[in-house]
Every structure is written in C-alpha cells, then in structure tokens.
N, C-alpha and C positions, 0 to 999 in steps of 0.2 A: 569651514567660514560660514557664520551664521548671518544671513541677510534677512533681517526682520524688517518689514515694510512698516513705516511709521503710518499711524492712523491720522489721516488729514484732519479729523475733528478734535484732536487733542493738539492744542496749541499751549507750549509751555508757559507763556506769560499771561494767558487770558484771564486767569482768576485775578491777578494783581491789577490788569486794566480794567476790568468790571468793577472790583472793589473802588478803584480810584475814581471811575466815572460814576459812581453812585454818590461820591461826595462833590461832585462839579457844582450843583446849585449852592452847596455850603461854603465851597472855597471861593466861588463868583461874589457871595454876598459879603464875606469875609475881606476878599481883595477890595470891594468897593468901599467898604468901611474904612480900611486901612488907607485907601488912596484919599478919601475925604478927610481924614484925620491929619494926612501929610499935608493937603491943601490948606487946612486950618492953620497948621503950625507954620507953614511957609508965609501965609498971609499975615501972621502974626511977627514974622521977623525973626524967628528961632525955634528952638525945641525945647519943650518942657515935657518930662517923663509923665509927671503927675497930669497935667492938663491933657496929654496925648491919652492916658488910661482913661480919664473922665470923659473925653470924647468918644473914644472906642466904645466904652460901655455905655453911653447914652444912646448911640447910633444902633449898637448891637440890640439893646432892650427895643428900641423903636422898631427896628426891622423884625426881629424875631416874634415880637409881641404882635405886629400887624399881621404877619402870615398866619397865626394862630386864629385871627378873627375872621378869615376868608371862611372857614368851616368851624365855627366854635363847636358844635356838638361833635363833629368828627375828632376835633382835636382833644376834646374832653374823654371820648372813648378811647382813644389810643393812650393818652396820659395817664388814665386810671388803671392801665394795665401794669405800670412800674412806680408811679409816683405814691410814696406811702401815705399822703395826706388825702388825696383825690380818692384812693382806694377806700377810705373811710368816711370821708366828708365829699361827696360829688360836687357840691357846690363851689369848693375851693377851685377844681378845675375849671369853672365858668369864670371865676374871679381872677385866675392867675395870668392871662394875657393882659388885663387890665392893670394888674400890679407891676407887670414888666413894663407896659407904656407909661406907668407913673414914674418909675424908676429911670426910664430913658429920658423923660422930661426933666426930671429932677437932676440928672447928671449933666444934662446939656446947659441948663441954666444955673447950675452950682446951687442948687437949693438945698439948704441944710445938709451939708455934707456929712456931718456925723450920722444923722438918722438914716440917709440915703445908704450910707456904707454899711451901717448895722443891718439894715434890711435885706441888702444884697448878701451879706455873709450869710444871715438866716436862710434865706431863699436858696441859695447855692448849696448850703450844707444839707438841707433837707432833700433837695434835688440830686445831690450826689450820693445820698444813702440809698434813694429808690434806684439809682442806675447801677449803684455798686450791688446792690441785692440781684437786680436783673442779671447782671453779667455774671455773678457768681452762681447763680441758679441756670446758666447757660441757656436762658430764654431766648427764643429768636423773635423779638417784638420789634415793631416799628418805632423810631425815634419820634416824638411829638414836638421836637424843638422848633421845627419850621411848619408847625400844624399838619394836617392831613393832606395838603397840597403836594409837599416834596416828600418823597419816598426815601427815607434814610433809615438804616439799621441802628440799633442801639448798640454801641460799640464802645470800645476804651476811648474813642475820639469823643464821644458824649460826655464820658467821664472827666476827661481832660478840659472840656469846654466849661463844664460846671465849676471843677476845681480852679480853673485859671481864672475866671470871673471872680471867685470868692477870694483868691490871693490878690488880685489887683485891687478888690475892695479893702482888704486888709493892709496893703501897702499904701492905699490912699488915706485910710484911718490913721495909720502910724505917721503919715505925713502931717496931719493936723495937729500932733501933739508938739 
C-alpha cells in the first residue's frame, strides 16, 4: 500500500484561480459596460442589437482609452513590445489612446457610422496581427489594453477581444447597407 503524503503547497486548481483572478479588472469593466448598455436599452423601451453593439463599443473605447492615459509613457513602452505599428513608429503609441477615445465618442453619438466602423476594423485588424504574432512567438508580455495600471498578460483573450471588436464593427457596417 503506497501512502504518499500530498504536498500542501500544491493545490490542484490554484493555476486556474490565479489565471481567472488576473482577469478580474477586465471582467469588472466589461460587466459594468454590459450593465450600462442594458440600462440604456431598457430606458429606450426595447432591445436593438446594433444599438447595443454601438453603445458597448463606445463605452469600451472610452474606458480602455482612459486607462491608457493614466500612464501614457508606460502604455507606449508596453504596447511597443507587440504592436506592429508602434514598434516602427513610436509616436503611434502616443496617439493610440486618443484614437480610441475619438472612436468611443463617435460610437456613442453615432457620428459618421461608415467612417467609424471602417476605422475600427482597420485598428482592430492591425492590433490583432500584433497580438497573434506575440502569441505565436510564445512571448510572455503584458497586455497594454488597460494601460500600465492593470497587469494583464497577452493571451488569446486579448486576441478574442480585438477580433470581437472588429467583428462587431463589420456587423454594424453591414447593417448600414
């Protein structure tokens, strides 16, 4: 009979709990955005998928752009590690949060939906390329999506976030036709 003592420092689910807890700030922000979008839809007396996506993207870009401004230089340093444009043109990293803020305001006030969605598709495509390269190279780098304030790793969640925003912009673009 083999009686092995289990090492108390080894907890079977600790890795999953730690990974999930590292996404807590992201989940809280996304939860608040979804809640606000739901409140807006209820106040308007119904549910419209396109409007919900538009409000979600507006709030998303405003929140994420704002976090990047808390420590702009820190954001740029982190972003340059994987963004294909910022690696070559560092000034783009300094402009990026303002571009996100402009998109956020444009979505919320429904300004020029064609240009807003095209710009978002371009931004998310370029961002996805950088994230995909970082993931394929198995680089262990921090995600700059919430600036340098919140410590998140670049993972497939980052890629899904970028692709999801791009797909929503495509859906809204198609709805304009």
